[in-house]
C-alpha positions, -999 to +999 in steps of 0.1 A: -394+486-193-369+486-219-362+513-239-380+515-275-353+515-301-353+550-321-364+547-360-338+562-382-343+589-401-349+583-434-328+593-463-318+591-501-299+595-528-318+620-551-285+624-574-253+606-571-236+614-537-264+638-530-285+627-496-319+642-489-330+638-457-365+639-439-354+668-416-354+688-446-319+691-456-295+677-480-255+667-475-230+663-506-206+640-502-180+651-522-183+685-505-185+671-472-212+698-468-243+700-452-270+726-467-303+737-457-326+764-469-352+788-457-344+782-419-366+815-407-348+820-376-371+843-353-407+839-377-424+838-338-405+866-324-406+890-355-448+885-353-448+889-323-428+924-318-453+935-344-478+924-325-490+895-339-494+869-307-480+837-325-469+811-296-435+818-295-418+786-309-397+776-337-362+780-328-351+752-306-365+732-331-346+747-357-311+739-334-320+707-328-326+694-361-287+713-371-274+702-341-288+665-349-281+666-388-239+674-376-241+646-352-255+624-382-234+633-414-203+647-394-200+676-423-169+698-428-192+724-432-229+733-435-247+763-461-278+780-458-290+790-488-306+821-478-338+837-458-319+822-428-339+850-407-378+862-412-363+896-400-335+912-388-359+917-350-361+883-351-322+872-355-311+868-314-314+828-320-298+823-350-269+850-335-265+829-305-261+791-330-235+811-354-213+822-322-203+790-314-214+766-345-207+727-345-189+733-378-181+762-400-216+780-413-214+797-445-244+824-452-261+838-485-283+862-487-320+862-493-353+885-496-359+883-461-321+885-447-298+908-472-284+930-449-277+909-421-240+909-407-236+874-411-241+868-447-206+855-467-223+864-498-253+863-524-237+832-546-213+799-543-200+780-569-179+750-555-166+717-577-194+716-602-224+736-580-236+762-581-258+776-547-281+811-543-316+817-529-329+815-562-351+850-556-337+866-587-321+860-620-286+851-617-258+848-643-255+814-655-221+800-641-195+783-662-192+748-671-230+735-666-229+737-630-260+720-607-279+752-597-289+745-559-317+770-549-346+773-521-367+805-515-397+782-533-405+759-504-420+740-527-446+712-514-471+685-522-509+692-520-531+667-520-572+662-517-593+631-515-623+648-523-641+638-495-621+666-470-591+648-465-557+668-471-520+661-471-490+686-477-459+671-478-422+692-483-412+689-515-373+683-530-373+690-566-347+674-582-332+675-625-300+670-638-298+707-638-315+721-606-322+713-572-345+733-552-353+723-517-373+724-489-379+751-466-364+740-433-385+756-414-405+746-390-435+778-398-434+768-433-464+762-451-451+756-481-463+765-518-474+736-549-448+730-569-461+718-608-436+701-625-417+721-652-397+696-671-405+656-679-367+651-664-378+669-628-381+641-600-404+655-570-393+640-537-420+640-509-405+642-473-426+623-445-414+619-415-409+582-415-406+581-455-389+598-487-407+592-518-410+603-556-442+619-571-449+596-600-456+620-631-492+605-636-499+611-599-500+649-608-522+645-639-551+618-623-579+630-615-581+600-589-548+605-571-537+578-548-500+584-531-474+558-542 
């Protein structure tokens, strides 16, 4: 029997030279940089150490997705945009990955992992992009750089009123700011309400990435595009 062809992973250009991949990562062409946020390595391990018997699952998926993204994009580096760990007790998987990463990795501090020894800083300004976790007010950088944050776990929550529900991670894009989806497979996602007319909400489904029209959010009879 012939093998079934592998379907390409969806990706779309959300701003010039900035590509959103359906694996919840963003690639910056000009920087040759792959950026992810809110990995929450060790989520299950952290909970089990506190007596919560959640399935011991998640870190392997995080690692595999990172490896696949590097294989596909061939970046010069990777940036973890804070909350890379869920707690310090669950850092073993992240430590193993960083011991032999496929490309150089920079790790910014988030509210879950600020004291981790792998942290390289709280923010990073590179070629007109200002990267930080987004959990606290930061001094604005010079030159009108585009702010790139995580922390918020943005998601689309939709219900048809008859019991059907859909929840999809979002990337929020405007000329001034990008809010990345949470990379963690455990992330439930928090509802995001558009705060400006020039914000585009990019919904991420396994086989499709699509923009949410403004009319969809205000309509009582919501239909996905």
